C-alpha positions in Angstrom: 94.0 116.1 200.6 93.1 118.7 203.7 92.2 117.5 206.8 89.2 119.8 208.0 86.2 119.8 209.7 83.3 121.5 207.2 80.0 123.1 209.0 77.5 124.2 206.2 75.4 127.7 207.1 72.4 128.8 205.8 71.9 132.7 205.1 74.4 134.8 204.4 78.3 133.9 203.9 79.8 132.5 206.3 81.9 135.2 207.7 78.5 137.5 208.2 77.7 134.7 210.6 81.2 134.1 212.8 80.1 135.1 216.0 77.7 132.3 216.6 80.9 130.0 216.3 83.4 132.5 218.2 82.9 134.3 220.6 83.1 138.2 219.8 85.4 138.6 223.6 88.0 136.3 222.3 88.3 137.6 219.2 89.0 141.0 221.0 91.5 138.9 223.0 93.5 136.3 221.1 93.8 140.3 218.1 95.0 142.0 220.9 97.2 139.5 221.8 98.4 138.0 218.4 99.5 141.8 217.6 101.5 142.2 220.8 103.4 139.1 219.9 103.8 139.8 216.3 106.0 143.4 217.0 107.8 141.8 220.4 111.4 140.9 219.8 112.1 139.0 222.8 110.9 135.5 222.0 110.5 134.4 225.2 108.1 137.1 225.7 106.0 135.6 222.3 105.7 132.1 222.8 104.5 132.9 226.6 102.1 134.9 224.8 101.2 132.1 222.2 101.4 128.6 224.8 99.6 130.6 228.0 97.1 133.3 226.7 96.6 132.2 222.8 96.7 128.1 224.0 98.9 127.1 220.6 101.2 123.9 221.8 104.8 125.4 221.2 107.8 122.9 221.1 111.1 124.5 222.8 113.3 126.8 221.2 110.9 127.3 218.3 111.4 131.2 217.3 108.4 132.9 215.8 109.3 136.2 213.4 108.5 139.8 213.2 104.6 140.1 212.1 103.7 136.4 212.1 100.1 136.1 212.0 98.4 133.0 213.9 94.8 132.2 213.5 92.4 134.9 215.4 89.9 132.7 216.1 91.7 129.5 216.3 94.7 129.6 217.7 94.0 126.9 219.6 93.9 124.7 216.9 97.7 124.8 215.7 100.8 123.3 216.6 104.4 123.9 216.7 107.2 121.3 217.1 110.6 122.3 218.8 113.8 124.7 217.7 111.4 125.4 214.0 111.8 128.4 213.1 108.5 130.7 211.6 109.6 133.7 209.2 108.7 137.2 208.8 105.0 138.0 208.1 103.6 134.5 207.6 100.0 134.0 208.0 99.1 130.4 209.7 95.3 129.5 209.6 92.8 126.9 211.2 89.4 128.0 209.8 88.2 129.5 207.1 85.1 131.6 206.6 83.3 130.6 202.7 79.9 131.4 200.8 77.8 128.2 202.2 79.8 126.8 205.0 83.5 127.6 207.7 85.8 125.3 207.9 88.0 124.2 210.9 91.6 122.2 210.7 94.3 121.6 213.1 97.4 122.7 211.6 101.1 121.0 212.8 104.4 122.4 212.3 106.8 119.5 212.8 110.2 120.1 215.0 113.0 121.8 212.9 110.8 123.2 210.7 111.8 125.8 208.4 109.5 128.1 207.1 109.9 131.0 204.7 109.2 135.0 205.2 105.7 136.1 203.7 104.2 132.6 203.6 100.4 131.4 204.0 99.7 127.9 205.8 96.7 127.3 205.2 93.8 124.7 207.9 94.4 121.3 208.0 98.4 121.1 207.1 100.6 118.8 208.6 104.6 119.3 207.7 106.8 117.2 208.9 110.0 117.6 210.7 112.8 118.9 209.2 110.9 120.0 206.5 111.8 123.8 205.0 109.0 125.6 203.0 110.6 128.2 200.5 109.8 131.8 201.1 106.3 133.5 199.9 104.5 130.2 199.8 101.2 128.8 200.1 100.6 125.7 202.1 97.8 123.7 200.6 98.6 120.3 201.2 100.8 118.6 203.3 104.4 118.1 202.9 106.2 115.1 204.2 109.4 115.2 206.2 112.6 115.9 205.4 110.8 117.8 202.0 111.9 121.4 200.6 108.4 122.6 199.2 108.3 126.1 197.2 105.6 128.3 195.6 101.8 128.5 194.9 100.7 126.0 194.2 102.8 124.4 196.3 105.5 121.3 194.9 108.6 120.0 196.1 111.9 121.2 195.2 114.2 118.5 196.8 114.0 115.4 198.9 116.1 113.9 201.8 117.1 110.4 200.2 119.5 108.3 202.3 122.5 109.7 199.7 121.1 113.5 201.0 119.7 115.7 199.3 119.3 115.4 196.2 116.6 118.0 193.5 113.6 116.5 191.8 115.1 117.3 188.4 117.8 114.5 189.1 114.7 111.7 189.7 114.3 111.5 186.1 
C-alpha cells in the first residue's frame, strides 16, 4: 500500500480547492523552474534548480533526462539518491487531487536506481537502491531494492539473488 496522507474536502472536487492547500505563487514559481529544468541539457544546472529552488533532495551524480516532470505543487516531498537515472519524460507525483479528497505522499527513490523513459511514479512510493523500472511503467506500489519491475499494472520481472539476477519465471 502506498504511504499517503488523505485529506477529505467538502464541496466541489479537490482540484477546485487546490489553492486552499498550496499558494498560487508557489505553483507558478515551481512551474516556471520545472519547465526550465525539463528543457535544460546541463545536468548540474537541473540538479541545482531541483535542490535549491524546488527543495528536492537529490543525490550526487543523479541524472534527470530531458522532459522529466516533477510534482509542481509539492516537489519538496521528492527524494532521489545518488547516481540514479530518471529517464526521458518520466513523471514523479507527490500529490493526487480526487473528487472528495486529496492525497500527499513522499516519493523516495534510492541510489543507483534506473527509471526507464515515460514512466509514472505515484505519490507515497519507495523505490529501493539498485532497482530498475522498465520504460513506460506505472509505479503504484513500492519496489524492493535490486528488483527489476515493469508494466501497468507493475509486476516484478527479475530479482537480484545471492547467485545473481534471476528471471521471475525460473522461480516456479
